[in-house]
N, CA, C and O of each residue as an XYZ file, in Angstrom:
188
protein
N       0.679     -1.861     -0.071
C      -0.011     -0.135     -0.334
C       0.800      1.042      0.113
O      -0.106      1.875      0.080
N       1.835      1.701      0.499
C       2.771      2.442      0.926
C       3.164      2.679     -0.150
O       2.754      3.756     -0.582
N       4.133      1.841     -1.135
C       4.327      2.022     -2.884
C       3.552      2.249     -3.063
O       3.389      2.863     -2.009
N       2.267      2.418     -3.763
C       0.947      2.691     -4.263
C       0.941      4.149     -3.537
O       1.028      5.174     -4.213
N       0.889      4.163     -2.874
C       0.895      5.454     -2.460
C       1.949      7.143     -2.727
O       1.731      8.354     -2.749
N       3.206      6.120     -2.895
C       4.579      6.240     -3.163
C       4.724      7.144     -4.871
O       5.303      8.046     -5.477
N       3.660      6.019     -4.971
C       3.801      6.139     -7.015
C       2.940      7.238     -7.106
O       3.354      8.221     -7.720
N       1.469      7.269     -6.458
C       0.589      8.200     -6.912
C       1.475      9.340     -6.500
O       1.903      9.917     -7.499
N       2.001      9.991     -5.101
C       2.710     10.980     -4.788
C       3.503     11.399     -5.998
O       3.386     12.544     -6.435
N       4.226     10.605     -6.502
C       5.375     10.586     -7.599
C       4.408     11.199     -8.900
O       4.554     12.272     -9.486
N       3.741     10.512     -9.053
C       3.301     10.853    -10.529
C       2.324     12.533     -9.906
O       2.687     13.512    -10.558
N       1.316     12.832     -8.889
C       1.371     13.556     -9.152
C       2.169     14.832     -8.995
O       1.741     15.919     -9.385
N       3.386     14.657     -8.388
C       4.328     15.820     -8.042
C       5.071     16.095     -9.483
O       5.603     17.193     -9.649
N       5.127     14.761    -10.893
C       5.241     15.306    -12.107
C       4.803     16.361    -13.157
O       5.248     17.123    -14.015
N       3.425     15.851    -12.446
C       1.857     16.486    -12.898
C       2.221     17.901    -12.665
O       1.979     18.766    -13.508
N       2.822     18.162    -11.487
C       2.659     19.762    -10.857
C       3.741     20.377    -11.753
O       3.584     21.288    -12.565
N       4.826     19.740    -11.468
C       6.364     20.730    -11.875
C       5.902     20.584    -13.427
O       5.945     21.666    -14.014
N       5.381     19.263    -14.387
C       5.072     19.854    -15.700
C       4.502     20.991    -16.064
O       4.988     21.903    -16.733
N       2.848     20.842    -15.326
C       2.042     22.646    -14.975
C       2.869     23.670    -15.234
O       2.599     24.442    -16.155
N       3.875     23.814    -14.549
C       4.586     24.536    -13.773
C       5.783     25.062    -14.523
O       6.360     26.082    -14.145
N       6.252     24.216    -15.830
C       7.163     24.285    -16.346
C       6.675     25.155    -17.219
O       7.204     26.258    -17.362
N       5.636     24.786    -17.895
C       4.431     25.253    -19.396
C       3.890     26.941    -18.750
O       4.007     27.930    -19.473
N       3.549     26.999    -17.908
C       3.205     28.114    -17.514
C       3.962     28.877    -17.539
O       3.633     29.940    -18.067
N       5.301     28.753    -17.015
C       6.292     29.541    -16.928
C       6.763     29.621    -18.984
O       6.988     30.685    -19.561
N       6.789     28.480    -19.548
C       7.474     29.153    -20.546
C       6.462     30.024    -21.580
O       6.853     30.791    -22.460
N       5.357     29.775    -21.317
C       3.706     30.849    -21.825
C       4.727     32.044    -20.970
O       5.623     32.565    -21.633
N       4.633     32.271    -20.144
C       4.849     33.686    -19.711
C       5.557     34.423    -19.901
O       5.483     35.651    -19.865
N       6.927     33.260    -20.300
C       8.448     34.021    -20.897
C       7.887     34.730    -22.573
O       8.101     35.811    -23.121
N       6.979     33.311    -23.031
C       6.659     33.770    -24.084
C       6.038     35.521    -24.211
O       6.678     36.550    -24.431
N       4.855     35.358    -24.020
C       4.336     36.459    -23.492
C       5.716     38.055    -23.951
O       5.891     38.871    -24.856
N       6.173     37.774    -22.987
C       7.224     39.036    -22.231
C       7.770     38.787    -23.292
O       7.896     39.948    -23.682
N       8.328     38.005    -24.313
C       8.907     38.089    -25.548
C       8.335     38.488    -26.541
O       8.924     38.966    -27.510
N       7.017     38.340    -26.442
C       6.555     38.698    -27.493
C       6.264     40.598    -27.040
O       6.587     41.375    -27.938
N       5.842     41.069    -26.072
C       5.097     42.312    -25.820
C       6.576     43.110    -25.788
O       6.502     44.338    -25.765
N       7.984     42.470    -25.787
C       9.127     43.265    -25.472
C       9.370     43.061    -26.749
O       9.373     44.233    -27.126
N       9.636     42.260    -27.959
C      10.405     42.826    -29.128
C      10.236     43.591    -29.524
O       9.145     44.154    -29.449
N      11.164     43.997    -30.123
C      11.237     45.159    -31.205
C       9.905     44.700    -32.214
O       9.447     43.560    -32.286
N       9.453     45.822    -32.913
C       8.988     45.135    -34.090
C       9.137     45.645    -35.298
O       9.257     46.839    -35.572
N       9.131     44.608    -36.133
C      10.016     44.600    -37.680
C       9.815     46.068    -38.351
O       8.775     46.722    -38.431
N      11.280     46.428    -38.864
C      11.187     47.872    -39.770
C      10.331     47.564    -40.907
O      10.227     46.499    -41.515
N       9.666     48.804    -41.114
C       8.668     48.505    -42.262
C       8.803     49.131    -43.258
O       7.867     49.223    -44.052
N      10.013     49.733    -43.486
C      10.749     49.845    -44.697
C      11.044     48.751    -45.200
O      11.542     47.999    -44.362
N      10.935     48.194    -46.500
C      11.779     47.035    -47.402
C      11.937     47.332    -48.968
O      11.201     47.943    -49.743
N      12.865     46.839    -49.108
C      13.818     47.202    -49.867
C      12.589     46.729    -51.888
O      12.583     47.224    -53.015
N      11.839     45.585    -51.198
C      11.051     44.937    -52.403
C       9.752     45.726    -52.409
O       8.761     45.270    -52.980
N       9.738     46.621    -51.934
C       8.507     47.569    -52.289
C       8.497     48.349    -53.360
O       7.530     48.723    -54.023
N       9.654     48.579    -53.495
C      10.810     49.338    -54.782
C      10.230     49.184    -56.407
O      10.889     49.636    -57.343
């Protein structure tokens, strides 16, 4: 019974860590998008 409880606790911990990593990655992507310099609108192919 203790092994099963340990397995469930380990699985729950792994899911928690995975969600936190995805959450941090999503927030980092938002910050990157918000702070990235916009591409220049002058392109030589328009001429």
